[in-house]
N, C-alpha and C positions, 0 to 999 in steps of 0.2 A: 833140462834145467828149469827149476821153478823160479819165476821172476815176480817180484812184487813191484808194482808201480804205484807211487803215492801221488794222488791228484787225478781227478777225472775231468780236467779241462781239455781244450783241444790238443795241447801238447801231451798230456798224460795219456789220453785216448789214442793219439797217434803212435806214441811209444809202445803202448800195450798192443796195438794192432801189429806194429812192426815185429815185436817180440813173438807174438803168436804166429805170424807168417813165417818166422825163422824156426818154428817148431818147438818153442818153449811153452811150458804151462804158465799161464799168466793170471795173476790176481791184481785187481786195482783196488786200493783203499782210498775212499773219499770221505772226508769229514762231514760234508753236507748230505742232504737227502736226495740229490739229483746230480746229473752231469752238468758241467759248464756253468756253475753258479757264481764263479769268481771273475777273474780277468776276462775269460772267454765270453762272458755275457755283457761285457761293458767296453767293447771296442767299436771301431767304425766299420768292421766287416769289409775292409778294402783288401783287394789282392794287389800287393805292391809289385812293381816291375823289377826293382832293384837298383834304383838310380843313385842313392845318396851315400852308400856305404863304401869304406875304403877297400880298394881292390885287394883280394887275398884274405880279407877278414871273413870270419864265420858268418857274419850278417850278410855280406855280399854273396858268398858262396851259397848259403842255404836259402836266401831269398830268391835268387834267380833259378836255382835248381828246384826249390820247393814250389815256386810259382808254376813252372811247367808241369810238375807232378800234380799240383792241385787242380789245374784246368783239366788234365786228363782224368783225374779221379772223379771230379764233378761230372764230367761228360759220361763216364762209364757207369756212375751210380745215380744218375738222374737228379743231381743236387742243383737246385736253382742258383744260377750265377749268370753274370753278364760281363763280357769283356767290353766295357763301355768306353775305355780310354780316359786320358787325363790331360789337362793343360796345366803346366807349371808356368806361371805368368810373371813377366817383368813389367812393373808399373812405372819405373823411372830408369834413366840411362845407367845408373850404378848397378841396378839389378840385372841388366842384360849380361854382364860378365859373370855374375853369380850363376845365372841360369845356364849359360854356356859351359861353365865349369861342371855343373851337374850333368849336362849332356855328355861331356867328355868322360866323366866318372862312370856314368851308366854304360856308355859304349865299352869302356875298359872292363866293366863287369860282365859284359856279354848280353846286355839288354838289346832286344831287337827293335828295329823300326823307328828309332828316335829321330825327330826332325825339328829343327828350329824354324819357326814361322814368324811372320810379322803380325802386327796388331790387326791389320785388315783381314788377313787369313784367319786369325783366331776368332774375330767377330763373325766371319762367314760360318764358322762351326758353331759358335755360341754367341748369338747376337747381343746378349746382355753383358758380356764380359768386357772390361776395359783393360787394355794393356798395350804396350808398344812392341812387345815381342813375347813369344811363348815357346815352350818346349812341348811338343806333342808326343805323348807316350801311349801308343795304341795297345800295349800289352797290359796296362793297368785295368783293374776291374773290381767287381763287388761279388760277394757270395753270401748265401744264407748260412751263417755260422752254426745255427742250431741244427739245421738239416745235415750239415757236414758232420757234426759230432754224433748225431744219431746214426749216420752211416758207419762211422768209425766204431761205434759201440756194436753195431750189428756185425761187422767184420770180426771183431774180437769175440763176440759170443758164438758166432758161427764156428769158430775154431776152438771152442771149449773154454774160453776165458770168462772170468766172472768179475763183477764189480761189487764190492762190499761197501754199501752206503752207511753213513753215520758211524764211521769207523776211523776216528782220529788216531794217528800214530804218536805214541808217547815217547818212545825211545827205541834205539837199535843198538845191538852189540854183536860182535863177531864171536861165535862160540862153536868150537869143534867143526871148523871149516864151513859153517853156515851162518847166516844172519838170523839172529833171534829178534823178532819184531814184536814189541810190546804195544798193544793197542787198547784203546778205551772204548767208550760207547756203552750200549745197553748190556752187552755181555763181554766185559773186558777179559783179556787173556794174552796169550802170545802164540806166535807162529814161527816156525823155522823155514827159511827159504834159502835158495842158492844165491840169489842176486837181488839187488834193490836199485830202482831208479827213483830219485827224488825229483818230482816235477810238481812241487807244491806251490809254485807261483810266488805270491807274496809271503807265503810261509816257508819257503825253501831254506832260508838262512836259519830260521828258528829251529827247523827240524835238523839241520846239519849240526847245530850245537848240541843236539840231544843224541848224537851218535857217539858211542863210546870210542875213545882213542882217536877221534877225528881231529886232525891238527887245527887248532884254533885259528892259526894264521892263514888257513886255507878257506876260511869262511869270509867272503867279501861283505863289506857294509851294504846295507839296504837303504836306498834313498827313495822316498815316496814322491812321485810326481803325479798329481791329480790332473786329469783332463776333463774339462766341462764341455757339454754339448748343449746347443740351443736348437730347437726345431723351428722351422719356418711356417708360419700360419698363413698359408696361401698356396696358390698354384706353383708347382716347381718351375723354375726359370732356366734350369740347366739340365742337359742330358748326360754330360760328362762330369768327372771329378775336376774341380778347379782348385789348384793349390797356389798359394803365394810362395815367395822364397822362404826357406826354413828359418825358424826362430830358435832361440836358445832353449834346448831341452826337447824340442819337437819340430814338427814339419810346418807349423803355422796353422792359423785358423782357416780351414779349408771347407769347400762345399762337398758334401757327400750326398749322393742320391741312393736311396735304398731300392730293393727289388720291388717294393710296392709303389714306387714312384714318389715317395716323400723326400723332402729335401731338408737337410739339417747342416749345422755349422759346428766346427770344432775339430779336434779338441784344442783348447789353450793349454798352458802349462802353469799349474799352481803348486808350488813346492809346499808340502805339508809334513807334519811331524807324526801324525797318526791317521789310521784309516777313517775316513768319513766321506760320505757320498752325496750329501745334499748340495744342490746347485744354487748358488747365491744369485737371485735375480738381478742384483746390482752389477754383476759382471757383464750384463748385456751391453752396457755403454761402451766398454772396451771392444766388444765384439762388433758393434755397429761401426766403430772407427776403423777397425782392421778390415772388415769385409768391404767397406765402401772404397777402399783403395783399388779393388778390382771389380766391384759391382756398385758403382755410384748410385744406381737406381733403387737400392734397397730402401723400401718405405719404412717410415717410423712405425713402431708398435707391432712389428711382425715377428720378433724373436721371442720364443717361449722357452723357459727352462725345461730341459729334457732329462738327461741323465749324465752320469759321470763315470769315469773309470780311473784306476790307479796303475801307473806303470811301475814295475819293480826294478828301478834303475840301480846301477852300481856306481854312478857318478852324479855329482850335484851341480848346482848352478854355475855356469861359466867354465865347466870342465869339459874336455872332449868326451864324447859319448863312448862308453865302454862297449866292448864286443860281447856277444853271447859267451857264456862260460859253460863248457861241457867238462865237468871235473870228474874224470875217471880215475882208475887205479894208478895210471902213470903219473898223475898229478899228486895224489894224496897218499898212495901206498897201501890202501886197503882193498882187498880183492872183491870183485863182484859188486861194486858200488859206483853209481854215477849220480852226481848232484848237478842239476841244471839251475844255474843262477843267471839273473838278468835277462830272462827271456821276455823282452818287451817287443814293441814293433821293430821289425816285421815278423813277429812270432807266428801269427796265424798263417801268413803266406808261407813261412818256412817250415811249418809243422811236420809235413811228411818227410822232408829231407832231414830235419833235425832228429826225428825219431829213428831213422836208420843209423845216424851217427851215434846216438846214445846207446842203441843196442850193440853196435859194433864195439863201442868203448867199454862195455861190460867185461869183455874177455881180453882186453889189451892191458 
């Protein structure tokens, strides 16, 4: 079967690799001139353990399974990563119950090694942190996302798959038992394939609307949630990920350490109407206030605007977070077509597991 995957981010490359491993001929169409130029280049590169998501949801299933697969994949392919662990901190008595509920949720999801510890024990691990209790998650970690995508691309190409860069997909139609894919770019034309996976990230809904006879009511709304990051100008003060209790639309402004040892904070949640990535330096004031709840020693003048990313959410402010959506033929009625909607955090962690599910859904 010839499979077209739209989008060469970490999800698209994972899907393409999984399809190639299953014996299919695979083409990836990418509108940009390189891999991972969208959402995949603008996240925190955290490997999530699987704490927060409702048991039985796709996010819980694929995060936990994908995290195990990802660690194995990184080890087998020499991808730089570190299982550094994470502290989810409670800074007042009301937050202790919230953190303990997250512990119970994580254990129900199958997350290994979770432990509630007191503030003194937390400070023994991270002397700069302030809290009265914390959840220790030893399975959380960080990964070099670009190296991961390079390895996925290598696996795909080793099995005969190809990536067509600067090839935007303009529309799709089902003709004579195949998908006719109309593409633009320098040499526009069309290609007939047996199956299509839409993993276009922020563009997934727009592409779905350009699929002939695709049910309009099966295209979910797209809500843009921008996450801003600030770098720390100074020596890193933490060796683990430090997370506050979750905030509306995200997991709170947390400490991320990267593989080079740099420390940054974010993301926050900024609901926006259109794509724009500039980081407003004025947001630093709210970052200082949030960070000092768990790191009172944060000096003035040390936060520097870094970068931002946009989550392709399916729900807006104050609404319960939507699950991942793997929209295959069983949902929309068109053969050989899978649309991936709302693949936000923990999408990177879930990528290898989600990919297998998407390929399986093509034939169901």
